[in-house]
C-alpha positions in Angstrom: -0.2 0.2 0.0 1.4 3.6 -1.1 1.3 6.3 1.6 1.4 9.6 0.7 1.9 12.4 3.4 1.4 16.0 3.2 1.6 19.0 5.5 1.3 22.6 5.7 1.0 25.3 8.6 -0.9 28.5 8.6 -0.2 31.0 11.6 -3.1 32.8 13.0 -3.8 35.5 15.7 -6.5 33.7 17.4 -5.7 31.7 20.6 -5.3 27.9 20.0 -8.1 27.4 22.6 -10.5 29.1 20.6 -9.8 27.8 17.4 -9.4 24.1 18.9 -13.1 24.6 20.4 -14.5 25.8 17.0 -12.9 22.6 15.5 -14.5 20.6 18.1 -17.8 21.7 17.0 -16.8 21.1 13.4 -20.3 19.5 12.8 -21.8 22.8 13.1 -19.4 25.5 12.1 -18.2 23.9 8.8 -21.3 23.9 6.8 -22.2 27.4 8.3 -18.9 28.8 7.4 -17.8 26.8 4.2 -21.0 25.6 2.8 -19.3 25.2 -0.7 -17.5 22.4 0.8 -19.8 21.0 3.5 -23.5 20.6 3.1 -23.9 18.5 6.3 -22.0 16.6 9.0 -24.2 14.4 11.0 -23.1 12.2 13.8 -24.4 8.6 12.9 -22.6 6.8 15.8 -21.2 8.0 19.2 -21.5 11.1 21.5 -19.1 13.5 19.5 -16.0 12.0 21.4 -13.4 9.4 20.3 -14.8 6.7 18.3 -17.7 9.0 16.9 -18.5 8.4 13.1 -20.0 11.0 11.2 -21.8 11.2 7.6 -20.4 13.7 5.3 -22.3 15.5 2.5 -19.8 17.8 0.6 -21.0 20.8 -1.1 -21.5 21.2 -4.9 -18.2 23.0 -5.4 -16.5 19.6 -5.3 -16.0 16.5 -7.6 -17.5 14.0 -5.0 -20.6 14.0 -2.6 -20.1 12.0 0.5 -17.7 10.3 3.0 -17.9 8.9 6.6 -15.2 9.6 9.1 -14.2 8.3 12.6 -12.9 10.5 15.4 -9.7 9.0 16.4 -8.2 11.4 18.9 -9.3 14.4 20.9 -6.4 16.2 22.8 -7.4 19.1 24.4 -4.2 19.8 26.4 -2.2 19.7 23.1 -4.9 21.4 21.0 -5.1 18.5 18.4 -7.7 16.4 16.7 -7.2 13.3 14.5 -10.0 12.0 12.2 -10.0 9.3 9.6 -12.2 9.4 6.4 -12.8 5.7 5.5 -15.6 5.5 3.1 -17.1 7.3 0.4 -16.5 8.8 -3.0 -14.3 11.4 -1.5 -11.7 8.8 -1.4 -11.9 9.1 -5.2 -11.7 5.1 -5.8 -8.0 5.1 -5.0 -7.7 5.5 -1.2 -8.4 3.2 1.4 -8.7 6.0 4.0 -7.4 9.5 4.6 -6.4 10.7 8.1 -6.1 14.2 9.0 -4.1 15.5 12.1 -4.8 18.7 13.2 -2.8 20.5 15.8 -3.2 24.2 16.8 0.4 25.2 18.3 0.2 28.1 20.8 2.4 31.2 19.6 3.4 32.6 23.4 4.9 35.5 21.8 1.9 36.9 20.1 -1.1 35.1 21.8 -1.9 33.5 18.4 -1.3 30.1 17.2 0.0 28.0 14.1 -2.7 25.5 12.6 -0.7 22.6 11.6 -2.2 20.0 9.4 -0.8 16.7 8.2 -2.8 14.5 5.8 -1.9 10.9 5.4 -3.6 9.4 2.1 -3.4 5.5 2.4 -3.7 4.3 -1.2 -5.5 1.1 -2.4 -2.4 -1.3 -3.3 0.0 0.1 -5.3 -2.4 3.1 -6.8 -0.6 6.2 -7.0 -2.7 9.3 -5.9 -2.1 12.2 -8.5 -0.5 15.2 -7.1 -3.7 17.2 -8.0 -5.7 15.3 -5.7 -3.4 15.7 -2.8 -3.5 19.5 -3.6 -7.1 19.6 -3.7 -7.3 18.0 -0.1 -4.7 20.7 1.1 -6.5 23.8 -0.5 -9.7 22.4 0.9 -8.5 22.1 4.6 -6.8 25.5 4.1 -9.9 27.1 3.1 -12.2 25.8 5.8 -9.8 26.7 8.2 -9.4 30.4 6.8 -13.5 30.4 6.8 -13.6 29.2 10.6 -11.0 31.6 11.4 -12.8 34.6 9.7 -16.1 33.5 11.5 -14.3 33.6 14.9 -12.8 37.2 14.0 -16.3 38.4 13.2 -18.0 36.8 16.1 -15.1 37.2 18.9 -17.9 35.9 21.5 -18.2 32.5 19.7 -16.1 29.7 21.0 
């Protein structure tokens, strides 16, 4: 099985705790702030904690429509979340799974944080995922982060 890993970081002026709290409410905030990417996220199993499975309906701006994800890790002490997308056409018929590691690293100097994203694509057999697909995932996660960040700036009382 081929594994492709990609990473990126985005600095933010917002505190890690505030953005982490928003990401902990991803089911509600993502469709609200980025409806082109997320139509709905519905919990189908679990209580929102580790092991929770949610069904994702993607927005019209994407070349896929659905997926299922499982929440693998929630670490509030380190402001990190890990979840795995394991089913749906979002896997493009080329992936067994895609695991997204999200961490908000505090920046003590300015009170903000750095959004660090690591995406692990586990390909089916010897399938090689095209670079365009890897970049599409990265750009999608960046877009959603910026939308959530913008919402919090506009609504400082949120989260």
